PDB file with SEQRES, HELIX, SHEET and CRYST1 records, atoms N, CA, C and O in Angstrom:
SEQRES   1 A   82  UNK UNK UNK UNK UNK UNK UNK UNK UNK UNK UNK UNK UNK          
SEQRES   2 A   82  UNK UNK UNK UNK UNK UNK UNK UNK UNK UNK UNK UNK UNK          
SEQRES   3 A   82  UNK UNK UNK UNK UNK UNK UNK UNK UNK UNK UNK UNK UNK          
SEQRES   4 A   82  UNK UNK UNK UNK UNK UNK UNK UNK UNK UNK UNK UNK UNK          
SEQRES   5 A   82  UNK UNK UNK UNK UNK UNK UNK UNK UNK UNK UNK UNK UNK          
SEQRES   6 A   82  UNK UNK UNK UNK UNK UNK UNK UNK UNK UNK UNK UNK UNK          
SEQRES   7 A   82  UNK UNK UNK UNK                                              
HELIX    1 AA1 UNK A   36  UNK A   38  5                                   3    
HELIX    2 AA2 UNK A   43  UNK A   47  1                                   5    
HELIX    3 AA3 UNK A   60  UNK A   62  5                                   3    
HELIX    4 AA4 UNK A   68  UNK A   72  1                                   5    
HELIX    5 AA5 UNK A   74  UNK A   76  5                                   3    
SHEET    1 AA1 3 UNK A   9  UNK A  14  0                                        
SHEET    2 AA1 3 UNK A  18  UNK A  23 -1                                        
SHEET    3 AA1 3 UNK A  26  UNK A  31 -1                                        
SHEET    1 AA2 3 UNK A  50  UNK A  52  0                                        
SHEET    2 AA2 3 UNK A  56  UNK A  59 -1                                        
SHEET    3 AA2 3 UNK A  64  UNK A  67 -1                                        
CRYST1    1.000    1.000    1.000  90.00  90.00  90.00 P 1           1          
ATOM      1  N   UNK A   1      20.360  -2.139  13.092  1.00  0.00           N  
ATOM      2  CA  UNK A   1      19.774  -1.252  12.111  1.00  0.00           C  
ATOM      3  C   UNK A   1      18.982  -2.096  11.123  1.00  0.00           C  
ATOM      4  O   UNK A   1      19.489  -3.089  10.602  1.00  0.00           O  
ATOM      5  N   UNK A   2      17.749  -1.706  10.869  1.00  0.00           N  
ATOM      6  CA  UNK A   2      16.930  -2.468   9.932  1.00  0.00           C  
ATOM      7  C   UNK A   2      17.058  -1.875   8.540  1.00  0.00           C  
ATOM      8  O   UNK A   2      17.343  -0.691   8.365  1.00  0.00           O  
ATOM      9  N   UNK A   3      16.841  -2.731   7.563  1.00  0.00           N  
ATOM     10  CA  UNK A   3      16.932  -2.309   6.180  1.00  0.00           C  
ATOM     11  C   UNK A   3      15.637  -1.716   5.685  1.00  0.00           C  
ATOM     12  O   UNK A   3      14.638  -1.688   6.404  1.00  0.00           O  
ATOM     13  N   UNK A   4      15.655  -1.246   4.460  1.00  0.00           N  
ATOM     14  CA  UNK A   4      14.476  -0.654   3.841  1.00  0.00           C  
ATOM     15  C   UNK A   4      13.483  -1.763   3.487  1.00  0.00           C  
ATOM     16  O   UNK A   4      13.861  -2.812   2.964  1.00  0.00           O  
ATOM     17  N   UNK A   5      12.208  -1.509   3.786  1.00  0.00           N  
ATOM     18  CA  UNK A   5      11.170  -2.476   3.473  1.00  0.00           C  
ATOM     19  C   UNK A   5      10.943  -2.524   1.964  1.00  0.00           C  
ATOM     20  O   UNK A   5      10.853  -1.481   1.316  1.00  0.00           O  
ATOM     21  N   UNK A   6      10.853  -3.721   1.406  1.00  0.00           N  
ATOM     22  CA  UNK A   6      10.586  -3.863  -0.022  1.00  0.00           C  
ATOM     23  C   UNK A   6       9.120  -4.189  -0.276  1.00  0.00           C  
ATOM     24  O   UNK A   6       8.678  -4.216  -1.424  1.00  0.00           O  
ATOM     25  N   UNK A   7       8.370  -4.435   0.787  1.00  0.00           N  
ATOM     26  CA  UNK A   7       6.955  -4.742   0.672  1.00  0.00           C  
ATOM     27  C   UNK A   7       6.155  -3.449   0.648  1.00  0.00           C  
ATOM     28  O   UNK A   7       6.470  -2.509   1.377  1.00  0.00           O  
ATOM     29  N   UNK A   8       5.121  -3.397  -0.189  1.00  0.00           N  
ATOM     30  CA  UNK A   8       4.270  -2.211  -0.233  1.00  0.00           C  
ATOM     31  C   UNK A   8       3.239  -2.226   0.876  1.00  0.00           C  
ATOM     32  O   UNK A   8       2.688  -1.180   1.218  1.00  0.00           O  
ATOM     33  N   UNK A   9       2.966  -3.399   1.449  1.00  0.00           N  
ATOM     34  CA  UNK A   9       2.025  -3.496   2.564  1.00  0.00           C  
ATOM     35  C   UNK A   9       2.523  -4.554   3.535  1.00  0.00           C  
ATOM     36  O   UNK A   9       2.974  -5.630   3.140  1.00  0.00           O  
ATOM     37  N   UNK A  10       2.429  -4.214   4.827  1.00  0.00           N  
ATOM     38  CA  UNK A  10       2.899  -5.133   5.858  1.00  0.00           C  
ATOM     39  C   UNK A  10       2.100  -4.902   7.142  1.00  0.00           C  
ATOM     40  O   UNK A  10       1.878  -3.760   7.544  1.00  0.00           O  
ATOM     41  N   UNK A  11       1.674  -5.980   7.773  1.00  0.00           N  
ATOM     42  CA  UNK A  11       1.071  -5.890   9.097  1.00  0.00           C  
ATOM     43  C   UNK A  11       2.237  -5.821  10.072  1.00  0.00           C  
ATOM     44  O   UNK A  11       3.035  -6.754  10.161  1.00  0.00           O  
ATOM     45  N   UNK A  12       2.334  -4.719  10.800  1.00  0.00           N  
ATOM     46  CA  UNK A  12       3.472  -4.536  11.691  1.00  0.00           C  
ATOM     47  C   UNK A  12       3.223  -4.992  13.112  1.00  0.00           C  
ATOM     48  O   UNK A  12       4.149  -5.409  13.808  1.00  0.00           O  
ATOM     49  N   UNK A  13       1.959  -4.915  13.552  1.00  0.00           N  
ATOM     50  CA  UNK A  13       1.660  -5.308  14.918  1.00  0.00           C  
ATOM     51  C   UNK A  13       0.166  -5.589  15.039  1.00  0.00           C  
ATOM     52  O   UNK A  13      -0.652  -4.987  14.344  1.00  0.00           O  
ATOM     53  N   UNK A  14      -0.173  -6.510  15.932  1.00  0.00           N  
ATOM     54  CA  UNK A  14      -1.566  -6.802  16.275  1.00  0.00           C  
ATOM     55  C   UNK A  14      -1.641  -6.809  17.793  1.00  0.00           C  
ATOM     56  O   UNK A  14      -0.886  -7.517  18.460  1.00  0.00           O  
ATOM     57  N   UNK A  15      -2.560  -6.013  18.332  1.00  0.00           N  
ATOM     58  CA  UNK A  15      -2.749  -5.970  19.785  1.00  0.00           C  
ATOM     59  C   UNK A  15      -4.201  -6.298  20.097  1.00  0.00           C  
ATOM     60  O   UNK A  15      -4.982  -6.613  19.199  1.00  0.00           O  
ATOM     61  N   UNK A  16      -4.557  -6.224  21.369  1.00  0.00           N  
ATOM     62  CA  UNK A  16      -5.945  -6.480  21.743  1.00  0.00           C  
ATOM     63  C   UNK A  16      -6.871  -5.337  21.317  1.00  0.00           C  
ATOM     64  O   UNK A  16      -8.092  -5.456  21.418  1.00  0.00           O  
ATOM     65  N   UNK A  17      -6.289  -4.231  20.843  1.00  0.00           N  
ATOM     66  CA  UNK A  17      -7.073  -3.058  20.451  1.00  0.00           C  
ATOM     67  C   UNK A  17      -7.211  -2.901  18.942  1.00  0.00           C  
ATOM     68  O   UNK A  17      -8.142  -2.246  18.474  1.00  0.00           O  
ATOM     69  N   UNK A  18      -6.304  -3.486  18.179  1.00  0.00           N  
ATOM     70  CA  UNK A  18      -6.352  -3.335  16.731  1.00  0.00           C  
ATOM     71  C   UNK A  18      -5.056  -3.769  16.085  1.00  0.00           C  
ATOM     72  O   UNK A  18      -4.249  -4.479  16.684  1.00  0.00           O  
ATOM     73  N   UNK A  19      -4.869  -3.330  14.852  1.00  0.00           N  
ATOM     74  CA  UNK A  19      -3.659  -3.707  14.131  1.00  0.00           C  
ATOM     75  C   UNK A  19      -3.055  -2.494  13.447  1.00  0.00           C  
ATOM     76  O   UNK A  19      -3.747  -1.525  13.133  1.00  0.00           O  
ATOM     77  N   UNK A  20      -1.753  -2.568  13.224  1.00  0.00           N  
ATOM     78  CA  UNK A  20      -1.014  -1.517  12.549  1.00  0.00           C  
ATOM     79  C   UNK A  20      -0.583  -2.035  11.187  1.00  0.00           C  
ATOM     80  O   UNK A  20       0.008  -3.108  11.065  1.00  0.00           O  
ATOM     81  N   UNK A  21      -0.890  -1.253  10.177  1.00  0.00           N  
ATOM     82  CA  UNK A  21      -0.480  -1.560   8.807  1.00  0.00           C  
ATOM     83  C   UNK A  21       0.536  -0.536   8.342  1.00  0.00           C  
ATOM     84  O   UNK A  21       0.412   0.652   8.639  1.00  0.00           O  
ATOM     85  N   UNK A  22       1.525  -0.990   7.625  1.00  0.00           N  
ATOM     86  CA  UNK A  22       2.473  -0.102   6.960  1.00  0.00           C  
ATOM     87  C   UNK A  22       2.221  -0.264   5.473  1.00  0.00           C  
ATOM     88  O   UNK A  22       2.437  -1.333   4.903  1.00  0.00           O  
ATOM     89  N   UNK A  23       1.756   0.825   4.848  1.00  0.00           N  
ATOM     90  CA  UNK A  23       1.394   0.773   3.432  1.00  0.00           C  
ATOM     91  C   UNK A  23       2.055   1.933   2.704  1.00  0.00           C  
ATOM     92  O   UNK A  23       1.813   3.096   3.026  1.00  0.00           O  
ATOM     93  N   UNK A  24       2.882   1.614   1.731  1.00  0.00           N  
ATOM     94  CA  UNK A  24       3.512   2.630   0.893  1.00  0.00           C  
ATOM     95  C   UNK A  24       4.114   3.771   1.712  1.00  0.00           C  
ATOM     96  O   UNK A  24       3.805   4.939   1.477  1.00  0.00           O  
ATOM     97  N   UNK A  25       4.951   3.439   2.648  1.00  0.00           N  
ATOM     98  CA  UNK A  25       5.684   4.410   3.475  1.00  0.00           C  
ATOM     99  C   UNK A  25       4.808   5.197   4.453  1.00  0.00           C  
ATOM    100  O   UNK A  25       5.215   6.261   4.918  1.00  0.00           O  
ATOM    101  N   UNK A  26       3.622   4.696   4.769  1.00  0.00           N  
ATOM    102  CA  UNK A  26       2.760   5.331   5.774  1.00  0.00           C  
ATOM    103  C   UNK A  26       2.220   4.258   6.712  1.00  0.00           C  
ATOM    104  O   UNK A  26       1.990   3.120   6.304  1.00  0.00           O  
ATOM    105  N   UNK A  27       2.019   4.633   7.970  1.00  0.00           N  
ATOM    106  CA  UNK A  27       1.510   3.697   8.967  1.00  0.00           C  
ATOM    107  C   UNK A  27       0.069   4.049   9.319  1.00  0.00           C  
ATOM    108  O   UNK A  27      -0.283   5.221   9.457  1.00  0.00           O  
ATOM    109  N   UNK A  28      -0.758   3.016   9.462  1.00  0.00           N  
ATOM    110  CA  UNK A  28      -2.168   3.186   9.797  1.00  0.00           C  
ATOM    111  C   UNK A  28      -2.532   2.260  10.948  1.00  0.00           C  
ATOM    112  O   UNK A  28      -2.101   1.108  10.994  1.00  0.00           O  
ATOM    113  N   UNK A  29      -3.335   2.782  11.882  1.00  0.00           N  
ATOM    114  CA  UNK A  29      -3.871   1.960  12.958  1.00  0.00           C  
ATOM    115  C   UNK A  29      -5.331   1.667  12.641  1.00  0.00           C  
ATOM    116  O   UNK A  29      -6.113   2.581  12.381  1.00  0.00           O  
ATOM    117  N   UNK A  30      -5.693   0.387  12.664  1.00  0.00           N  
ATOM    118  CA  UNK A  30      -7.063  -0.044  12.420  1.00  0.00           C  
ATOM    119  C   UNK A  30      -7.610  -0.617  13.723  1.00  0.00           C  
ATOM    120  O   UNK A  30      -7.386  -1.788  14.029  1.00  0.00           O  
ATOM    121  N   UNK A  31      -8.334   0.211  14.497  1.00  0.00           N  
ATOM    122  CA  UNK A  31      -8.876  -0.289  15.761  1.00  0.00           C  
ATOM    123  C   UNK A  31     -10.008  -1.285  15.509  1.00  0.00           C  
ATOM    124  O   UNK A  31     -10.807  -1.108  14.590  1.00  0.00           O  
ATOM    125  N   UNK A  32     -10.069  -2.323  16.327  1.00  0.00           N  
ATOM    126  CA  UNK A  32     -11.123  -3.325  16.171  1.00  0.00           C  
ATOM    127  C   UNK A  32     -12.505  -2.705  16.334  1.00  0.00           C  
ATOM    128  O   UNK A  32     -13.480  -3.203  15.771  1.00  0.00           O  
ATOM    129  N   UNK A  33     -12.593  -1.633  17.093  1.00  0.00           N  
ATOM    130  CA  UNK A  33     -13.869  -0.950  17.279  1.00  0.00           C  
ATOM    131  C   UNK A  33     -14.430  -0.461  15.937  1.00  0.00           C  
ATOM    132  O   UNK A  33     -15.640  -0.498  15.712  1.00  0.00           O  
ATOM    133  N   UNK A  34     -13.544  -0.006  15.054  1.00  0.00           N  
ATOM    134  CA  UNK A  34     -13.970   0.497  13.746  1.00  0.00           C  
ATOM    135  C   UNK A  34     -13.795  -0.528  12.631  1.00  0.00           C  
ATOM    136  O   UNK A  34     -14.396  -0.389  11.565  1.00  0.00           O  
ATOM    137  N   UNK A  35     -12.986  -1.547  12.859  1.00  0.00           N  
ATOM    138  CA  UNK A  35     -12.730  -2.595  11.873  1.00  0.00           C  
ATOM    139  C   UNK A  35     -12.952  -3.961  12.534  1.00  0.00           C  
ATOM    140  O   UNK A  35     -12.004  -4.726  12.712  1.00  0.00           O  
ATOM    141  N   UNK A  36     -14.203  -4.266  12.896  1.00  0.00           N  
ATOM    142  CA  UNK A  36     -14.490  -5.475  13.673  1.00  0.00           C  
ATOM    143  C   UNK A  36     -14.237  -6.783  12.918  1.00  0.00           C  
ATOM    144  O   UNK A  36     -14.193  -7.847  13.535  1.00  0.00           O  
ATOM    145  N   UNK A  37     -14.072  -6.720  11.618  1.00  0.00           N  
ATOM    146  CA  UNK A  37     -13.833  -7.929  10.826  1.00  0.00           C  
ATOM    147  C   UNK A  37     -12.538  -8.622  11.231  1.00  0.00           C  
ATOM    148  O   UNK A  37     -12.387  -9.827  11.029  1.00  0.00           O  
ATOM    149  N   UNK A  38     -11.611  -7.870  11.797  1.00  0.00           N  
ATOM    150  CA  UNK A  38     -10.318  -8.428  12.176  1.00  0.00           C  
ATOM    151  C   UNK A  38     -10.288  -8.994  13.594  1.00  0.00           C  
ATOM    152  O   UNK A  38      -9.386  -9.762  13.928  1.00  0.00           O  
ATOM    153  N   UNK A  39     -11.242  -8.634  14.419  1.00  0.00           N  
ATOM    154  CA  UNK A  39     -11.171  -8.968  15.844  1.00  0.00           C  
ATOM    155  C   UNK A  39     -11.113 -10.472  16.101  1.00  0.00           C  
ATOM    156  O   UNK A  39     -10.344 -10.913  16.955  1.00  0.00           O  
ATOM    157  N   UNK A  40     -11.892 -11.255  15.398  1.00  0.00           N  
ATOM    158  CA  UNK A  40     -11.907 -12.705  15.609  1.00  0.00           C  
ATOM    159  C   UNK A  40     -11.117 -13.470  14.542  1.00  0.00           C  
ATOM    160  O   UNK A  40     -11.115 -14.701  14.522  1.00  0.00           O  
ATOM    161  N   UNK A  41     -10.449 -12.727  13.662  1.00  0.00           N  
ATOM    162  CA  UNK A  41      -9.691 -13.364  12.572  1.00  0.00           C  
ATOM    163  C   UNK A  41      -8.414 -14.018  13.099  1.00  0.00           C  
ATOM    164  O   UNK A  41      -7.847 -13.592  14.105  1.00  0.00           O  
ATOM    165  N   UNK A  42      -7.986 -15.045  12.407  1.00  0.00           N  
ATOM    166  CA  UNK A  42      -6.719 -15.691  12.748  1.00  0.00           C  
ATOM    167  C   UNK A  42      -5.564 -14.767  12.372  1.00  0.00           C  
ATOM    168  O   UNK A  42      -5.628 -14.071  11.358  1.00  0.00           O  
ATOM    169  N   UNK A  43      -4.528 -14.757  13.170  1.00  0.00           N  
ATOM    170  CA  UNK A  43      -3.357 -13.918  12.909  1.00  0.00           C  
ATOM    171  C   UNK A  43      -2.794 -14.205  11.523  1.00  0.00           C  
ATOM    172  O   UNK A  43      -2.422 -13.285  10.794  1.00  0.00           O  
ATOM    173  N   UNK A  44      -2.734 -15.459  11.171  1.00  0.00           N  
ATOM    174  CA  UNK A  44      -2.223 -15.857   9.854  1.00  0.00           C  
ATOM    175  C   UNK A  44      -3.027 -15.195   8.733  1.00  0.00           C  
ATOM    176  O   UNK A  44      -2.453 -14.759   7.736  1.00  0.00           O  
ATOM    177  N   UNK A  45      -4.344 -15.119   8.890  1.00  0.00           N  
ATOM    178  CA  UNK A  45      -5.192 -14.521   7.860  1.00  0.00           C  
ATOM    179  C   UNK A  45      -5.044 -12.997   7.802  1.00  0.00           C  
ATOM    180  O   UNK A  45      -5.130 -12.406   6.726  1.00  0.00           O  
ATOM    181  N   UNK A  46      -4.826 -12.373   8.937  1.00  0.00           N  
ATOM    182  CA  UNK A  46      -4.608 -10.923   8.955  1.00  0.00           C  
ATOM    183  C   UNK A  46      -3.315 -10.572   8.224  1.00  0.00           C  
ATOM    184  O   UNK A  46      -3.248  -9.561   7.524  1.00  0.00           O  
ATOM    185  N   UNK A  47      -2.303 -11.397   8.385  1.00  0.00           N  
ATOM    186  CA  UNK A  47      -1.015 -11.136   7.747  1.00  0.00           C  
ATOM    187  C   UNK A  47      -1.030 -11.379   6.243  1.00  0.00           C  
ATOM    188  O   UNK A  47      -0.129 -10.916   5.544  1.00  0.00           O  
ATOM    189  N   UNK A  48      -2.007 -12.077   5.736  1.00  0.00           N  
ATOM    190  CA  UNK A  48      -2.087 -12.360   4.297  1.00  0.00           C  
ATOM    191  C   UNK A  48      -2.850 -11.250   3.583  1.00  0.00           C  
ATOM    192  O   UNK A  48      -3.951 -11.455   3.072  1.00  0.00           O  
ATOM    193  N   UNK A  49      -2.241 -10.079   3.562  1.00  0.00           N  
ATOM    194  CA  UNK A  49      -2.838  -8.912   2.911  1.00  0.00           C  
ATOM    195  C   UNK A  49      -2.047  -8.588   1.644  1.00  0.00           C  
ATOM    196  O   UNK A  49      -0.826  -8.740   1.602  1.00  0.00           O  
ATOM    197  N   UNK A  50      -2.751  -8.147   0.633  1.00  0.00           N  
ATOM    198  CA  UNK A  50      -2.127  -7.760  -0.629  1.00  0.00           C  
ATOM    199  C   UNK A  50      -2.554  -6.338  -0.979  1.00  0.00           C  
ATOM    200  O   UNK A  50      -3.660  -5.911  -0.649  1.00  0.00           O  
ATOM    201  N   UNK A  51      -1.669  -5.619  -1.644  1.00  0.00           N  
ATOM    202  CA  UNK A  51      -1.989  -4.297  -2.167  1.00  0.00           C  
ATOM    203  C   UNK A  51      -2.147  -4.445  -3.675  1.00  0.00           C  
ATOM    204  O   UNK A  51      -1.185  -4.723  -4.390  1.00  0.00           O  
ATOM    205  N   UNK A  52      -3.374  -4.255  -4.142  1.00  0.00           N  
ATOM    206  CA  UNK A  52      -3.672  -4.387  -5.563  1.00  0.00           C  
ATOM    207  C   UNK A  52      -3.878  -3.014  -6.188  1.00  0.00           C  
ATOM    208  O   UNK A  52      -4.491  -2.134  -5.582  1.00  0.00           O  
ATOM    209  N   UNK A  53      -3.372  -2.837  -7.382  1.00  0.00           N  
ATOM    210  CA  UNK A  53      -3.543  -1.601  -8.149  1.00  0.00           C  
ATOM    211  C   UNK A  53      -3.058  -0.370  -7.386  1.00  0.00           C  
ATOM    212  O   UNK A  53      -3.481   0.750  -7.673  1.00  0.00           O  
ATOM    213  N   UNK A  54      -2.187  -0.578  -6.431  1.00  0.00           N  
ATOM    214  CA  UNK A  54      -1.552   0.488  -5.659  1.00  0.00           C  
ATOM    215  C   UNK A  54      -2.514   1.291  -4.773  1.00  0.00           C  
ATOM    216  O   UNK A  54      -2.133   2.332  -4.237  1.00  0.00           O  
ATOM    217  N   UNK A  55      -3.770   0.810  -4.614  1.00  0.00           N  
ATOM    218  CA  UNK A  55      -4.721   1.555  -3.781  1.00  0.00           C  
ATOM    219  C   UNK A  55      -5.782   0.671  -3.131  1.00  0.00           C  
ATOM    220  O   UNK A  55      -6.673   1.179  -2.449  1.00  0.00           O  
ATOM    221  N   UNK A  56      -5.700  -0.630  -3.331  1.00  0.00           N  
ATOM    222  CA  UNK A  56      -6.755  -1.539  -2.884  1.00  0.00           C  
ATOM    223  C   UNK A  56      -6.145  -2.642  -2.015  1.00  0.00           C  
ATOM    224  O   UNK A  56      -5.334  -3.434  -2.494  1.00  0.00           O  
ATOM    225  N   UNK A  57      -6.534  -2.693  -0.739  1.00  0.00           N  
ATOM    226  CA  UNK A  57      -6.046  -3.732   0.176  1.00  0.00           C  
ATOM    227  C   UNK A  57      -7.006  -4.909   0.138  1.00  0.00           C  
ATOM    228  O   UNK A  57      -8.222  -4.728   0.200  1.00  0.00           O  
ATOM    229  N   UNK A  58      -6.463  -6.110   0.037  1.00  0.00           N  
ATOM    230  CA  UNK A  58      -7.282  -7.317  -0.097  1.00  0.00           C  
ATOM    231  C   UNK A  58      -6.792  -8.389   0.854  1.00  0.00           C  
ATOM    232  O   UNK A  58      -5.615  -8.749   0.852  1.00  0.00           O  
ATOM    233  N   UNK A  59      -7.724  -8.905   1.681  1.00  0.00           N  
ATOM    234  CA  UNK A  59      -7.493 -10.061   2.540  1.00  0.00           C  
ATOM    235  C   UNK A  59      -8.364 -11.182   1.991  1.00  0.00           C  
ATOM    236  O   UNK A  59      -9.534 -11.289   2.359  1.00  0.00           O  
ATOM    237  N   UNK A  60      -7.816 -12.015   1.123  1.00  0.00           N  
ATOM    238  CA  UNK A  60      -8.584 -13.076   0.460  1.00  0.00           C  
ATOM    239  C   UNK A  60      -9.191 -14.056   1.451  1.00  0.00           C  
ATOM    240  O   UNK A  60     -10.357 -14.426   1.312  1.00  0.00           O  
ATOM    241  N   UNK A  61      -8.429 -14.483   2.443  1.00  0.00           N  
ATOM    242  CA  UNK A  61      -8.924 -15.473   3.401  1.00  0.00           C  
ATOM    243  C   UNK A  61     -10.067 -14.936   4.255  1.00  0.00           C  
ATOM    244  O   UNK A  61     -10.856 -15.713   4.792  1.00  0.00           O  
ATOM    245  N   UNK A  62     -10.161 -13.612   4.385  1.00  0.00           N  
ATOM    246  CA  UNK A  62     -11.225 -12.999   5.183  1.00  0.00           C  
ATOM    247  C   UNK A  62     -12.345 -12.445   4.306  1.00  0.00           C  
ATOM    248  O   UNK A  62     -13.343 -11.937   4.818  1.00  0.00           O  
ATOM    249  N   UNK A  63     -12.183 -12.540   2.984  1.00  0.00           N  
ATOM    250  CA  UNK A  63     -13.142 -11.984   2.024  1.00  0.00           C  
ATOM    251  C   UNK A  63     -13.382 -10.510   2.344  1.00  0.00           C  
ATOM    252  O   UNK A  63     -14.524 -10.065   2.462  1.00  0.00           O  
ATOM    253  N   UNK A  64     -12.281  -9.758   2.482  1.00  0.00           N  
ATOM    254  CA  UNK A  64     -12.346  -8.370   2.917  1.00  0.00           C  
ATOM    255  C   UNK A  64     -11.511  -7.497   1.987  1.00  0.00           C  
ATOM    256  O   UNK A  64     -10.377  -7.830   1.643  1.00  0.00           O  
ATOM    257  N   UNK A  65     -12.101  -6.372   1.592  1.00  0.00           N  
ATOM    258  CA  UNK A  65     -11.438  -5.392   0.741  1.00  0.00           C  
ATOM    259  C   UNK A  65     -11.564  -4.018   1.383  1.00  0.00           C  
ATOM    260  O   UNK A  65     -12.635  -3.654   1.870  1.00  0.00           O  
ATOM    261  N   UNK A  66     -10.475  -3.255   1.386  1.00  0.00           N  
ATOM    262  CA  UNK A  66     -10.486  -1.894   1.920  1.00  0.00           C  
ATOM    263  C   UNK A  66      -9.704  -1.013   0.948  1.00  0.00           C  
ATOM    264  O   UNK A  66      -8.582  -1.340   0.562  1.00  0.00           O  
ATOM    265  N   UNK A  67     -10.305   0.095   0.564  1.00  0.00           N  
ATOM    266  CA  UNK A  67      -9.607   1.065  -0.273  1.00  0.00           C  
ATOM    267  C   UNK A  67      -8.634   1.853   0.597  1.00  0.00           C  
ATOM    268  O   UNK A  67      -8.988   2.268   1.701  1.00  0.00           O  
ATOM    269  N   UNK A  68      -7.441   2.059   0.121  1.00  0.00           N  
ATOM    270  CA  UNK A  68      -6.430   2.802   0.862  1.00  0.00           C  
ATOM    271  C   UNK A  68      -6.927   4.207   1.190  1.00  0.00           C  
ATOM    272  O   UNK A  68      -6.614   4.735   2.257  1.00  0.00           O  
ATOM    273  N   UNK A  69      -7.680   4.805   0.310  1.00  0.00           N  
ATOM    274  CA  UNK A  69      -8.234   6.137   0.533  1.00  0.00           C  
ATOM    275  C   UNK A  69      -9.083   6.189   1.808  1.00  0.00           C  
ATOM    276  O   UNK A  69      -9.119   7.215   2.487  1.00  0.00           O  
ATOM    277  N   UNK A  70      -9.765   5.086   2.132  1.00  0.00           N  
ATOM    278  CA  UNK A  70     -10.605   5.067   3.336  1.00  0.00           C  
ATOM    279  C   UNK A  70      -9.765   5.088   4.620  1.00  0.00           C  
ATOM    280  O   UNK A  70     -10.263   5.479   5.676  1.00  0.00           O  
ATOM    281  N   UNK A  71      -8.502   4.673   4.536  1.00  0.00           N  
ATOM    282  CA  UNK A  71      -7.598   4.777   5.687  1.00  0.00           C  
ATOM    283  C   UNK A  71      -6.964   6.164   5.756  1.00  0.00           C  
ATOM    284  O   UNK A  71      -6.678   6.672   6.840  1.00  0.00           O  
ATOM    285  N   UNK A  72      -6.749   6.762   4.605  1.00  0.00           N  
ATOM    286  CA  UNK A  72      -6.145   8.088   4.549  1.00  0.00           C  
ATOM    287  C   UNK A  72      -7.137   9.185   4.941  1.00  0.00           C  
ATOM    288  O   UNK A  72      -6.750  10.188   5.540  1.00  0.00           O  
ATOM    289  N   UNK A  73      -8.411   8.995   4.605  1.00  0.00           N  
ATOM    290  CA  UNK A  73      -9.471   9.976   4.905  1.00  0.00           C  
ATOM    291  C   UNK A  73     -10.681   9.250   5.491  1.00  0.00           C  
ATOM    292  O   UNK A  73     -11.720   9.167   4.836  1.00  0.00           O  
ATOM    293  N   UNK A  74     -10.566   8.724   6.708  1.00  0.00           N  
ATOM    294  CA  UNK A  74     -11.615   7.863   7.262  1.00  0.00           C  
ATOM    295  C   UNK A  74     -12.969   8.547   7.450  1.00  0.00           C  
ATOM    296  O   UNK A  74     -13.998   7.873   7.403  1.00  0.00           O  
ATOM    297  N   UNK A  75     -12.998   9.841   7.656  1.00  0.00           N  
ATOM    298  CA  UNK A  75     -14.278  10.528   7.850  1.00  0.00           C  
ATOM    299  C   UNK A  75     -15.138  10.521   6.593  1.00  0.00           C  
ATOM    300  O   UNK A  75     -16.354  10.697   6.672  1.00  0.00           O  
ATOM    301  N   UNK A  76     -14.530  10.324   5.456  1.00  0.00           N  
ATOM    302  CA  UNK A  76     -15.266  10.274   4.193  1.00  0.00           C  
ATOM    303  C   UNK A  76     -15.869   8.900   3.916  1.00  0.00           C  
ATOM    304  O   UNK A  76     -16.629   8.739   2.961  1.00  0.00           O  
ATOM    305  N   UNK A  77     -15.533   7.903   4.750  1.00  0.00           N  
ATOM    306  CA  UNK A  77     -15.963   6.532   4.526  1.00  0.00           C  
ATOM    307  C   UNK A  77     -16.514   5.916   5.816  1.00  0.00           C  
ATOM    308  O   UNK A  77     -15.796   5.206   6.521  1.00  0.00           O  
ATOM    309  N   UNK A  78     -17.784   6.186   6.124  1.00  0.00           N  
ATOM    310  CA  UNK A  78     -18.341   5.567   7.346  1.00  0.00           C  
ATOM    311  C   UNK A  78     -18.401   4.051   7.199  1.00  0.00           C  
ATOM    312  O   UNK A  78     -18.756   3.528   6.142  1.00  0.00           O  
ATOM    313  N   UNK A  79     -18.048   3.357   8.274  1.00  0.00           N  
ATOM    314  CA  UNK A  79     -18.031   1.896   8.260  1.00  0.00           C  
ATOM    315  C   UNK A  79     -19.388   1.362   8.714  1.00  0.00           C  
ATOM    316  O   UNK A  79     -19.965   1.848   9.687  1.00  0.00           O  
ATOM    317  N   UNK A  80     -19.878   0.378   8.011  1.00  0.00           N  
ATOM    318  CA  UNK A  80     -21.130  -0.277   8.382  1.00  0.00           C  
ATOM    319  C   UNK A  80     -20.824  -1.759   8.518  1.00  0.00           C  
ATOM    320  O   UNK A  80     -20.334  -2.393   7.583  1.00  0.00           O  
ATOM    321  N   UNK A  81     -21.116  -2.297   9.682  1.00  0.00           N  
ATOM    322  CA  UNK A  81     -20.848  -3.700   9.962  1.00  0.00           C  
ATOM    323  C   UNK A  81     -22.150  -4.389  10.288  1.00  0.00           C  
ATOM    324  O   UNK A  81     -22.882  -3.950  11.175  1.00  0.00           O  
ATOM    325  N   UNK A  82     -22.447  -5.454   9.587  1.00  0.00           N  
ATOM    326  CA  UNK A  82     -23.673  -6.205   9.822  1.00  0.00           C  
ATOM    327  C   UNK A  82     -23.345  -7.624  10.235  1.00  0.00           C  
ATOM    328  O   UNK A  82     -24.250  -8.421  10.480  1.00  0.00           O  
TER     329      UNK A  82                                                      
END                                                                             
């Protein structure tokens, strides 16, 4: 039996298709097709995520910021990758 998570954000799994985040008692799948910034990233850097101000995800080593709202309502936030 596992205990209650004390972390507000945790990378739970990384596969060849994307990654799973657990944020504030909710799970999100970030497919590499829609979040290509993670596809070539080092596993260590993907795991170094912080939740700032209770709504802002930050990966300092990847210079990447994602608002939690964009994961909760993805259709409202089209992704543009250059």
